[in-house]
C-alpha positions in Angstrom: 105.2 -8.2 45.1 108.7 -8.9 44.1 111.8 -7.7 45.9 115.5 -8.5 46.2 116.9 -9.3 49.7 120.6 -9.1 50.3 121.6 -11.6 52.9 125.0 -12.6 54.3 126.2 -16.0 53.0 125.5 -17.5 56.4 121.9 -16.2 56.5 121.4 -17.4 53.0 122.7 -20.8 53.7 120.5 -21.1 56.9 117.4 -19.9 55.0 118.1 -22.4 52.2 118.6 -25.2 54.6 115.4 -24.4 56.6 113.4 -24.1 53.4 114.7 -27.4 52.2 113.8 -29.0 55.5 110.2 -27.5 55.1 110.1 -28.9 51.6 109.7 -25.4 50.1 111.5 -23.1 47.8 113.6 -20.5 49.6 111.4 -17.8 48.1 108.1 -19.4 49.4 109.7 -20.1 52.8 110.8 -16.5 53.1 107.4 -15.3 52.0 105.7 -17.3 54.7 108.2 -15.9 57.3 107.3 -12.3 56.3 103.6 -13.0 56.2 103.8 -14.6 59.7 105.8 -11.6 61.0 103.2 -9.1 59.6 100.3 -11.1 61.1 102.1 -11.2 64.5 102.8 -7.4 64.3 99.1 -6.7 63.5 98.0 -9.0 66.4 100.4 -7.3 68.9 99.3 -3.8 67.8 95.6 -4.8 68.3 96.4 -6.2 71.7 98.3 -3.1 72.7 95.4 -0.9 71.5 93.0 -3.0 73.6 95.2 -2.7 76.7 95.5 1.0 76.1 91.8 1.4 75.7 91.2 -0.6 78.9 93.6 1.7 80.7 91.9 4.8 79.4 88.5 3.4 80.4 89.8 2.8 83.9 90.7 6.5 84.2 87.2 7.8 83.3 85.3 9.3 86.1 82.0 7.5 86.9 79.8 10.5 86.1 81.4 11.1 82.7 78.7 11.3 79.9 79.1 9.3 76.7 79.3 12.7 74.8 82.2 13.8 77.0 83.9 10.4 76.4 83.4 10.8 72.6 84.8 14.3 72.6 87.8 13.1 74.5 88.4 10.3 72.1 88.1 12.6 69.1 90.6 15.0 70.7 93.0 12.2 71.5 92.8 10.8 67.9 93.3 14.3 66.5 96.4 14.7 68.6 97.8 11.2 67.7 97.1 11.3 63.9 100.0 12.3 61.8 99.7 15.7 60.0 99.3 15.0 56.3 99.9 17.3 53.5 98.2 16.2 50.2 100.2 18.7 48.2 103.2 17.6 46.2 
């Protein structure tokens, strides 16, 4: 992927300095920063999902059947999924 990033002169100077200190080109350094941020975002989303599922599980009544839990999960997913229109 290729893109253009408009930075302030100060941010550009800081990025160039940090890249030089890391013995990398500014482009490669910025690429690693973005990749790291995306991995962190994915990890946090997975952690948040796990916490939410734990919370949901703690709210389930002891006599709830697996079928009822599956139905509730499907209903929750249907409500949370964005409505998509495949027509242009």
